[in-house]
C-alpha positions in Angstrom: -22.1 1.6 9.1 -23.8 -0.6 11.7 -27.6 -0.7 12.3 -27.0 1.0 15.7 -25.2 3.8 14.0 -28.1 4.2 11.6 -30.5 4.6 14.5 -28.4 7.4 15.8 -29.3 9.3 12.6 -33.0 9.6 13.7 -32.7 13.4 14.1 -30.7 14.2 11.0 -33.6 14.6 8.6 -35.7 17.8 9.1 -39.2 18.4 8.3 -39.3 20.2 4.9 -42.3 22.1 3.8 -43.2 23.7 0.4 -43.9 27.3 1.3 -43.3 30.7 -0.1 -39.8 31.8 1.1 -37.5 34.7 0.8 -33.7 35.2 0.9 -32.9 31.7 -0.2 -30.1 30.1 -2.2 -30.5 31.0 -5.9 -31.7 28.5 -8.4 -33.9 25.4 -8.0 -34.5 24.2 -4.5 -34.3 20.4 -5.2 -32.0 18.7 -7.7 -33.8 16.4 -10.1 -34.3 16.2 -13.9 -37.8 14.7 -13.5 -40.7 17.2 -13.1 -42.8 14.2 -12.1 -40.4 13.2 -9.4 -40.2 16.8 -8.1 -44.0 16.9 -7.9 -44.0 13.7 -5.8 -41.3 15.1 -3.6 -43.2 18.3 -3.1 -46.3 16.3 -2.3 -44.2 14.4 0.3 -43.0 17.4 2.1 -46.5 18.9 2.1 -47.7 15.7 3.7 -44.7 16.0 6.1 -46.0 19.4 7.1 -49.3 17.8 8.0 -47.7 14.9 9.8 -49.3 12.4 7.4 -46.5 9.9 7.6 -48.1 7.2 5.4 -48.5 9.7 2.6 -45.0 11.0 3.0 -43.5 7.6 2.4 -45.8 6.9 -0.6 -44.8 10.1 -2.3 -41.1 9.6 -1.6 -41.2 6.0 -3.0 -42.7 7.4 -6.2 -40.1 10.2 -6.4 -37.2 7.8 -6.1 -38.8 5.4 -8.6 -39.2 8.2 -11.1 -35.7 9.5 -10.5 -33.3 6.9 -9.0 -30.6 9.7 -8.8 -32.8 12.0 -6.7 -30.4 12.3 -3.7 -32.4 14.3 -1.3 -35.5 12.2 -1.9 -33.5 9.1 -1.0 -32.2 10.8 2.1 -35.8 11.6 3.2 -37.0 8.1 2.3 -34.2 6.5 4.4 -35.4 8.5 7.3 -39.0 7.4 6.8 -38.2 3.6 6.6 -35.5 3.4 9.2 -37.8 2.0 12.0 -39.5 -0.6 9.8 -36.6 -1.7 7.6 -33.1 -0.8 8.9 -31.4 -2.7 6.1 -33.2 -0.7 3.4 -32.6 2.5 5.2 -28.9 1.7 5.3 -28.8 0.9 1.6 -30.5 4.2 0.8 -28.1 6.1 3.0 -25.1 4.4 1.3 -26.6 5.4 -2.1 -26.7 9.0 -0.9 -23.1 8.9 0.2 -21.8 7.4 -3.1 -24.0 9.7 -5.3 -22.7 12.6 -7.4 -23.1 15.7 -5.2 -21.7 18.2 -7.6 -25.1 19.5 -8.7 -26.7 19.6 -5.3 -28.0 22.9 -4.0 -26.4 24.4 -0.9 -29.4 23.3 1.2 -29.2 19.7 -0.1 -25.5 19.7 0.5 -26.1 20.9 4.0 -28.5 18.0 4.7 -26.0 15.4 3.3 -23.0 16.8 5.1 -24.8 17.0 8.3 -26.1 13.5 8.0 -22.5 12.4 7.5 -21.4 14.3 10.6 -24.1 12.6 12.7 -23.0 9.2 11.3 -19.5 9.9 12.4 -20.6 11.2 15.8 -19.3 14.7 15.0 -22.1 16.4 16.9 -20.3 19.7 17.4 -19.6 19.8 13.7 -23.2 19.1 12.9 -24.3 22.0 15.2 -21.8 24.4 13.7 -23.1 23.5 10.2 -26.4 25.0 11.1 -24.8 28.2 12.2 -22.6 28.5 9.2 -25.5 27.9 6.8 -27.7 30.4 8.5 -24.9 33.0 8.4 -25.1 32.7 4.7 -28.8 32.2 4.2 -30.5 33.7 7.4 -34.0 33.4 6.0 -34.1 29.8 4.8 -37.0 28.4 6.8 -35.9 24.8 6.3 -32.8 25.3 8.4 -34.4 27.8 10.8 -36.9 25.0 11.5 -34.1 22.5 12.1 -32.4 24.9 14.5 -35.6 25.5 16.3 -36.2 21.8 16.8 -32.6 21.3 18.1 -32.8 24.2 20.6 -36.2 23.0 21.8 -34.9 19.5 22.3 -32.0 20.9 24.2 -34.3 22.8 26.6 -33.3 26.2 25.1 -36.9 27.2 25.1 -36.3 31.0 24.8 -34.2 30.5 21.6 -36.6 27.9 20.2 -39.5 30.3 20.7 -37.7 33.2 19.1 -36.8 31.0 16.0 -40.4 29.8 15.6 -41.7 33.3 15.8 -39.1 34.2 13.1 -40.4 31.3 11.0 -43.9 32.7 11.1 -42.7 36.1 10.0 -40.7 35.0 7.0 -42.9 32.0 6.0 -46.5 32.5 7.2 -47.6 29.1 5.7 -45.1 27.3 7.9 -47.9 26.2 10.2 -45.8 23.7 12.2 -44.2 26.8 13.9 -47.5 27.4 15.6 -47.5 23.8 16.8 -43.9 24.1 18.1 -44.8 27.4 19.9 -47.8 25.6 21.5 -45.7 22.8 22.8 -43.0 25.1 24.0 -45.5 27.0 26.0 -47.2 23.8 27.2 -43.9 22.2 28.3 -43.3 25.2 30.6 -46.8 25.2 32.0 -47.9 28.4 30.2 -51.2 26.8 29.4 -53.1 29.9 28.4 -50.5 30.8 25.8 -50.4 27.2 24.6 -54.1 27.2 24.0 -53.8 30.4 22.0 -51.0 28.9 19.8 -52.8 25.7 19.2 -56.1 27.5 18.5 -54.2 29.7 16.0 -52.7 26.6 14.5 -56.2 25.2 14.1 -57.4 28.4 12.6 -54.7 28.6 9.9 -54.9 24.9 9.1 -58.5 23.8 9.9 -58.5 21.0 7.4 -55.4 19.2 8.9 -55.7 16.6 11.7 -52.7 17.6 13.8 -53.9 21.0 15.0 -56.9 19.4 16.6 -54.8 16.5 18.0 -52.3 18.9 19.6 -55.1 21.0 21.2 -56.6 17.7 22.5 -53.3 16.9 24.2 -53.4 20.2 26.1 -57.0 19.5 27.2 -56.0 16.1 28.5 -53.3 17.6 30.7 -55.7 20.2 32.0 -58.4 17.6 32.7 -60.9 19.1 30.2 -61.9 15.7 29.0 -65.1 16.6 27.1 -63.2 19.2 25.1 -60.4 16.8 24.5 -62.7 14.1 23.2 -64.5 16.6 20.9 -61.3 18.0 19.3 -59.7 14.5 19.0 -62.8 13.3 17.3 -62.6 16.2 14.9 -59.0 15.2 14.1 -60.2 11.7 13.1 -63.0 13.1 11.1 -60.4 14.9 9.0 -58.0 12.0 8.9 -59.3 8.6 10.1 -55.8 7.1 10.1 -54.2 9.8 12.3 -53.1 7.2 14.8 -51.9 9.6 17.5 -55.4 10.8 18.0 -56.6 7.2 18.9 -53.8 7.0 21.4 -54.9 10.2 23.0 -58.5 9.2 23.0 -57.6 6.0 24.7 -55.7 8.0 27.3 -58.8 10.1 28.0 -60.8 6.9 28.6 -58.0 5.3 30.7 -57.8 8.4 32.9 -61.5 8.0 33.6 -61.0 4.3 34.3 -63.2 3.5 31.3 -61.0 0.6 30.1 -63.8 -0.9 28.0 -64.2 2.5 26.3 -60.4 2.6 25.7 -60.7 -0.9 24.1 -63.4 0.5 21.9 -61.1 3.3 20.7 -58.5 0.7 19.8 -61.1 -1.3 17.9 -62.0 1.8 15.9 -58.3 2.3 15.0 -58.0 -1.3 13.8 -61.2 -1.1 11.8 -59.8 1.9 9.8 -57.1 -0.3 8.2 -53.7 -1.6 9.1 -53.0 0.2 12.3 -49.1 0.4 12.6 -47.7 -2.0 15.2 -46.1 1.0 17.0 -49.5 2.4 17.8 -51.5 -0.9 18.0 -49.2 -2.6 20.5 -48.6 0.6 22.4 -52.3 1.4 22.9 -53.2 -2.2 23.7 -50.4 -2.5 26.3 -51.3 0.8 27.9 -54.9 -0.2 28.3 -54.1 -3.6 29.9 -51.5 -2.1 32.2 -53.9 0.7 33.3 -56.7 -1.8 34.0 -54.4 -4.0 36.1 -53.0 -1.0 38.0 -56.5 0.3 38.8 -57.3 -3.1 40.3 -54.1 -3.3 42.2 -53.2 -6.5 40.5 -49.4 -6.2 41.2 -48.5 -9.9 40.7 -50.5 -9.9 37.4 -48.7 -6.8 36.2 -45.3 -8.5 36.7 -46.5 -11.6 34.9 -47.9 -9.5 32.1 -44.7 -7.4 31.9 -42.2 -10.2 31.8 -38.8 -9.7 30.1 -40.2 -10.8 26.8 -43.2 -8.5 26.8 -43.6 -6.4 23.7 -44.9 -3.6 26.0 -41.4 -3.0 27.1 -40.4 -1.8 23.7 -41.7 1.0 21.6 -44.5 3.4 22.3 -45.7 2.0 25.7 -42.2 1.2 27.1 -41.8 4.2 29.5 -45.2 3.7 31.0 -44.7 0.0 31.2 -41.4 0.3 33.0 -42.8 2.8 35.6 -45.7 0.5 36.4 -43.6 -2.6 36.4 -41.3 -1.0 38.9 -44.2 0.2 41.1 -45.7 -3.4 41.1 -42.3 -4.8 42.1 -42.0 -2.5 45.1 -45.7 -3.1 46.1 -45.0 -6.8 46.5 -41.5 -6.4 48.0 -39.5 -7.5 44.9 -36.7 -5.0 45.4 -34.4 -7.0 43.2 -36.6 -6.5 40.2 -37.1 -2.8 41.0 -33.4 -2.2 41.2 -32.8 -4.1 38.0 -35.3 -1.8 36.2 -33.5 1.3 37.7 -30.1 -0.1 36.5 -31.5 -0.6 33.0 -32.8 3.0 33.0 -29.3 4.2 34.1 -27.8 2.3 31.1 -30.3 4.0 28.8 -29.4 7.4 30.2 -25.6 6.7 29.6 -26.3 5.6 26.1 -28.5 8.6 25.4 -25.8 11.0 26.6 -23.2 9.3 24.3 -25.3 10.1 21.2 -26.8 13.4 22.5 -30.3 11.8 22.4 -33.1 14.3 22.6 -35.1 12.8 25.5 -32.3 12.9 28.1 -34.4 15.0 30.6 -37.3 12.6 30.3 -35.0 9.6 31.1 -33.4 11.4 34.0 -36.8 12.4 35.3 -38.1 8.8 35.0 -35.0 7.4 36.8 -35.4 9.8 39.7 -39.1 8.9 39.9 -38.3 5.2 40.1 -35.7 5.8 42.8 -38.2 7.9 44.7 -40.8 5.1 44.7 -38.3 2.6 45.9 -37.0 4.8 48.7 -40.4 5.8 49.8 -41.6 2.1 50.1 -38.3 1.3 51.9 -38.9 4.0 54.5 -36.3 6.5 53.3 -38.8 9.3 53.1 -36.3 12.2 52.9 -34.4 10.4 50.1 -37.7 9.8 48.3 -38.7 13.4 48.6 -35.4 14.5 47.1 -35.8 12.1 44.2 -39.3 13.1 43.5 -38.2 16.8 43.4 -35.4 15.9 41.0 -37.9 14.1 38.8 -40.2 17.1 38.8 -37.3 19.4 37.7 -36.7 17.2 34.6 -40.2 16.2 33.6 -42.3 18.6 31.5 -45.7 19.0 30.1 -44.3 18.6 26.6 -46.9 15.9 25.5 -50.1 14.5 27.0 -48.5 11.3 28.4 -45.4 13.1 29.8 -47.5 15.9 31.2 -49.7 13.4 33.1 -46.6 11.6 34.3 -45.3 14.9 35.7 -48.6 15.5 37.6 -48.6 11.9 38.9 -45.0 12.3 40.1 -46.2 15.4 42.1 -48.9 13.3 43.7 -46.3 10.7 44.8 -44.4 13.6 46.2 -47.5 14.8 48.1 -48.1 11.4 49.6 -44.5 11.2 50.7 -44.5 14.7 52.2 -47.6 13.8 54.2 -46.0 10.5 55.4 -43.0 12.5 56.5 -45.2 14.9 58.5 -44.6 17.9 56.2 -48.2 18.8 55.7 -47.6 22.4 54.7 -45.4 21.5 51.8 -47.7 18.6 50.8 -50.7 20.9 50.5 -48.6 23.4 48.5 -47.6 20.8 46.0 -51.2 19.5 45.8 -52.5 23.0 45.1 -50.1 23.1 42.1 -51.6 19.9 40.8 -55.1 21.2 41.4 -54.3 24.4 39.5 -53.4 22.4 36.4 -55.9 19.5 36.6 -58.6 19.8 39.3 -60.1 16.4 38.6 -56.8 14.6 39.2 -56.3 16.3 42.5 -59.9 15.5 43.5 -59.5 11.8 42.6 -56.3 11.7 44.7 -58.1 13.2 47.7 -61.0 10.7 47.3 -58.4 7.9 47.5 -57.2 9.2 50.8 -54.2 11.1 49.4 -52.4 7.9 48.7 -51.0 6.0 45.7 -48.2 4.0 47.2 -50.0 3.4 50.5 -47.5 5.1 52.8 -48.3 5.5 56.5 -47.4 8.6 58.5 -44.4 8.5 60.7 
């Protein structure tokens, strides 16, 4: 199996949590002869529930060391190391495939068989495996959670919401269900419900960092920056190496154009210990890009974001490509802008081939880029259509994507004004104001312009 095939397996491992469960397969849940290895594995899946990824890998490493034949532990470990060490992930996966599966539980067999289906690009088979397993074990929360994640990623929000509610009923300690319910509500703009879910999540798991971080993301989208800062700080008090909270804190500072403050947040993260490259580079790139954009340094942006820039990979890549495209159009470099769009189109094609989960986000981003180019080129009607298409695909699913959706609407507002359609422009602007009043106010203070379009 090639490395590229391995990366296609990113979604095959589900979050597994040690909770009280009912109506499950009879017998032991995980197959190992080592009580010590089992204890480490249970500690790993408990850490997985809390989204403490460093701890997850540490415990899985110990579990596999204590029992080299612990198949499911190897499968989980392969998933954890796949981004940092593809070769090792591949070796672990091959060990799983060649291991003796005769003693595996039905649940373990499901995970292995489904992993194989993903490897062989048999996505319909993989989906059917979930249905077949749940027909036999309808109350197994591990597989219910997997189905909930899949339906959520596919945009089947009603089904995902129903499944997560079911999870809470049969496994009250499955606290990630509250998190998923919060994100489902947030993605659809049901912000009051989202706050209720995230607050409940924080109530049932007050000593975990993620509930506070998730609530902070909601506050960022709503422009409630002081509350966002407070709850994100609480997340870091609980877990100083919860890197996502630093990213969100830096976003709060960037939104207020406090780039020195954002640099301070990154320095805090680095002082904690070895901040993973994914977060370190991503936060640093976002700060620099934000500062250059705020200063309208379009030529400097293109120089900073050359083809070899690490900002075009990993965590900051989407933001970097959007701003790189904007900079190109602001200086009249249409060729570079079109090349960025073509690259995005290739990403979309590749995503569709492997049923990648972020297809709507890629589609929305591509439409936004096309809207910017058409607007600058004077094709206002084409730009308006593209911005509407972007809005239909973009959601409030996370802080960054939620802010992008709002900014796309502001681009739409500017273009509608430029086209002389003031009534629709004010209507869209009122929608932005209803979500994030501060963002609408800042836009108005800048003369209702981002691109710099003139009225027809």
